[in-house]
C-alpha positions as CSV (number, residue, x, y, z in Angstrom):
1,M,123.9,60.1,153.7
2,T,123.6,63.6,156.1
3,T,121.8,62.8,159.5
4,V,120.6,65.8,161.8
5,L,120.8,64.5,165.4
6,K,118.9,66.8,168.1
7,L,120.1,65.5,171.6
8,G,116.8,67.6,173.5
9,G,118.2,69.6,177.0
10,S,116.8,67.2,179.2
11,V,118.9,64.5,177.8
12,V,122.4,66.4,178.4
13,T,121.9,68.4,181.4
14,E,120.0,67.4,184.9
15,K,116.7,70.1,183.9
16,D,115.9,71.0,187.7
17,E,119.3,72.2,188.8
18,P,120.6,75.2,187.3
19,E,124.0,74.7,184.8
20,T,124.6,71.1,185.4
21,V,125.3,69.0,182.6
22,D,124.0,65.3,183.2
23,R,127.7,64.3,182.3
24,A,126.8,60.3,182.4
25,T,123.7,60.5,180.0
26,L,126.1,63.3,177.7
27,A,129.2,60.4,177.7
28,D,126.5,57.8,176.6
29,A,125.3,59.5,174.1
30,A,129.3,60.9,173.0
31,D,130.2,57.3,172.9
32,A,127.0,56.2,170.7
33,V,127.8,59.3,168.4
34,A,131.8,57.6,168.0
35,D,131.2,53.8,167.7
36,A,128.8,54.9,165.2
37,D,131.0,56.6,163.1
38,A,128.1,58.4,161.1
39,D,128.7,59.8,157.7
40,E,127.9,63.6,157.5
41,L,126.3,64.2,160.8
42,V,125.0,67.4,162.7
43,V,124.3,67.1,166.1
44,I,122.2,70.0,167.9
45,H,121.4,70.2,171.9
46,G,118.9,72.0,173.5
47,G,118.8,74.0,176.5
48,G,118.0,72.4,179.3
49,S,119.5,74.1,182.5
50,F,121.4,76.4,181.0
51,G,119.6,78.5,178.7
52,H,115.9,78.0,179.4
53,P,115.9,79.7,183.0
54,H,118.5,83.0,181.8
55,A,115.5,83.1,178.9
56,A,112.9,82.4,181.3
57,A,114.2,85.2,183.9
58,H,114.7,87.9,180.9
59,G,111.4,87.3,179.3
60,V,112.6,86.0,176.5
61,T,111.1,83.4,174.1
62,D,110.6,82.9,170.1
63,T,107.9,85.2,169.8
64,N,109.3,88.3,173.2
65,G,112.6,89.6,172.4
66,T,114.9,91.8,174.3
67,H,116.9,94.8,173.5
68,D,118.9,94.3,176.9
69,A,122.3,93.4,175.6
70,A,123.7,92.0,178.8
71,G,120.8,89.5,179.0
72,V,121.9,88.3,175.3
73,R,125.0,87.9,176.3
74,E,123.6,86.2,179.9
75,I,122.0,83.4,177.4
76,H,124.6,83.3,175.3
77,D,127.3,82.3,177.3
78,A,125.0,80.0,179.3
79,M,124.7,77.9,176.5
80,G,128.2,78.6,175.0
81,A,129.4,76.5,177.9
82,L,127.0,73.6,177.9
83,N,128.2,73.4,173.7
84,D,131.4,73.7,175.0
85,A,130.7,70.4,177.2
86,V,129.0,68.4,174.3
87,V,131.8,69.5,171.8
88,E,134.1,68.3,174.7
89,A,132.5,65.2,175.4
90,L,132.8,64.4,171.5
91,Q,136.3,65.3,170.9
92,D,137.6,63.2,173.7
93,R,136.2,60.4,172.0
94,G,137.6,61.6,168.8
95,V,134.6,62.8,166.8
96,P,135.5,65.5,164.8
97,A,133.5,68.1,166.5
98,L,132.6,71.9,166.0
99,P,130.8,74.5,167.6
100,V,128.3,76.7,165.4
101,R,127.1,79.5,167.1
102,P,123.7,81.2,165.9
103,L,124.2,84.4,167.6
104,S,126.7,84.7,164.4
105,V,125.3,83.6,161.5
106,A,121.4,82.9,162.3
107,Y,118.6,86.0,162.7
108,R,114.7,86.5,162.0
109,D,113.2,89.7,160.2
110,S,110.1,91.3,161.2
111,D,108.1,88.4,160.0
112,G,109.3,85.8,162.0
113,R,110.8,84.1,159.4
114,T,114.3,82.4,160.1
115,A,117.3,82.7,158.2
116,F,119.8,80.1,159.2
117,P,122.4,79.7,156.5
118,G,123.3,76.1,155.5
119,E,126.8,76.5,153.6
120,P,128.9,76.9,156.5
121,V,127.5,74.1,158.2
122,A,127.6,72.2,154.5
123,T,130.9,73.1,154.1
124,M,132.2,71.5,157.5
125,L,130.2,68.2,156.6
126,D,132.1,67.9,153.0
127,E,135.4,68.9,155.0
128,G,135.2,65.6,157.5
129,F,133.3,67.6,160.8
130,V,130.9,66.9,162.6
131,P,128.9,70.5,163.6
132,V,127.8,71.0,166.5
133,T,125.4,73.9,167.1
134,H,122.3,74.7,170.0
135,G,119.1,76.6,170.7
136,D,120.4,80.0,171.0
137,V,119.2,83.9,171.4
138,V,119.3,85.4,167.6
139,V,118.9,89.2,166.4
140,Q,115.3,89.9,165.3
141,A,114.1,93.2,163.3
142,D,112.0,95.1,165.3
143,K,112.4,92.9,168.7
144,G,116.1,92.9,169.4
145,A,116.8,89.3,170.4
146,T,114.4,86.3,170.2
147,I,114.9,82.5,170.9
148,L,115.7,80.0,167.9
149,S,114.9,76.8,169.1
150,G,116.6,73.7,168.9
151,D,113.8,72.3,167.8
152,E,113.6,74.9,164.6
153,I,117.2,74.5,163.8
154,V,116.8,71.1,163.4
155,T,114.3,71.3,160.7
156,L,116.2,74.6,159.2
157,L,118.9,72.5,158.8
158,A,117.1,69.1,157.4
159,E,115.4,71.1,154.9
160,R,118.9,73.3,153.7
161,L,120.9,70.2,153.9
162,G,119.0,67.7,152.0
163,A,118.8,65.6,155.5
164,D,118.0,61.9,154.7
165,R,117.1,61.2,158.3
166,V,116.6,63.5,161.1
167,G,116.7,62.2,165.2
168,V,115.1,63.5,168.1
169,C,116.6,62.1,171.2
170,S,114.6,63.0,174.1
171,T,114.0,61.9,178.1
172,V,111.4,59.6,176.7
173,P,111.6,56.2,174.6
174,G,109.1,58.1,172.3
175,V,106.0,60.2,172.1
176,L,103.7,58.9,175.0
177,D,100.0,58.5,175.2
178,G,99.0,57.6,178.8
179,G,102.3,55.4,179.1
180,E,102.7,54.0,175.9
181,V,104.5,54.8,172.9
182,I,102.9,56.1,169.8
183,D,104.4,54.2,166.7
184,R,103.6,56.8,164.0
185,I,102.5,60.6,163.8
186,T,100.6,61.6,160.7
187,D,99.0,64.9,161.9
188,F,99.0,67.2,164.9
189,E,95.5,67.1,165.9
190,T,95.5,63.1,166.9
191,V,97.9,63.6,169.6
192,A,97.7,66.9,170.6
193,S,95.3,65.9,173.7
194,A,98.8,63.5,174.5
195,L,101.2,66.3,174.3
196,G,101.7,67.7,178.2
197,E,103.9,70.7,178.8
198,S,107.5,70.1,180.1
199,E,107.8,69.9,183.8
200,A,110.9,72.1,183.7
201,T,111.4,75.7,182.7
202,D,110.8,75.5,178.7
203,V,110.7,78.6,176.6
204,T,109.8,76.8,173.5
205,G,107.0,74.7,173.7
206,G,108.0,71.2,174.9
207,M,107.2,68.2,172.9
208,A,103.8,70.0,171.2
209,A,106.5,72.2,169.4
210,K,109.1,69.8,168.4
211,I,106.1,67.4,167.1
212,R,104.5,70.6,165.2
213,A,108.1,71.2,163.7
214,L,109.0,67.6,162.7
215,L,105.4,67.3,160.7
216,E,106.7,69.8,158.5
217,L,109.8,68.1,156.9
218,E,109.8,65.8,153.9
219,T,112.3,63.4,155.5
220,P,110.5,61.4,158.0
221,A,112.2,61.9,161.7
222,S,112.0,59.7,164.8
223,V,112.0,60.9,168.8
224,F,113.1,58.0,170.8
225,G,115.0,58.1,174.7
226,P,118.5,57.3,174.9
227,A,118.4,53.5,175.3
228,D,117.6,53.9,171.3
229,L,120.4,56.2,170.3
230,R,122.7,53.3,169.0
231,T,119.4,51.7,167.1
232,F,119.0,54.9,165.8
233,L,122.8,56.0,164.3
234,S,122.8,52.4,163.1
235,G,120.4,53.1,160.8
236,G,116.8,51.7,162.6
237,R,113.5,53.9,163.5
238,P,113.3,53.3,167.4
239,G,110.4,55.1,168.9
240,T,107.6,57.5,166.9
241,L,107.9,58.1,163.8
242,V,106.8,61.4,162.9
243,H,105.6,62.1,159.1
244,R,102.9,64.0,157.8
245,E,100.8,61.8,155.0
246,R,101.2,63.8,151.7
């Protein structure tokens, strides 16, 4: 069974402190992954206080690009430092985690279509590894380099790998409407008013972008908080279930 798990940048970093890992929450998440011993697990993490501030400083988003190689490297290096921290936390607990750096494997064409080959990740899974990838800058035809969000990677890899389960771990216990967790989302319009902007710098669209992306998946996805990570990894469906009625 293939599981795609996204750890939000707000979960693994202190989003209001530049380039600061939330060590306690990352440790808890790594413990949960290690204890679950999930078969064929792919981990994706967001940028949090590492990638987003650098991207914002250079005016780079998922649609606005740059040809400034130094700026691209700055964003990529920041994400690499966070990826190192996540991989290290997992390996320290015996999880056979390995990094996958999107800048080296993914790209966009001039129409904005993203190519993220699933074969390298699938081969890692076949060999018993846990691929750990992340939002990053990627080269885009006619635009230099743009941001490929972790949320988009979730949908790309879930589709390419035929994922059986998809989970997005955020700082909240699910998608909230007036402080209450929405049990199920089947279309964007009915929850649009409840989806606010991120409180910290986020160049990839916050919760609204997450829900739009997840609604495109064939596989139902769960959005939940860190307290429910173990429940999800053990087969449960905590938080908000996101699945368009087809």
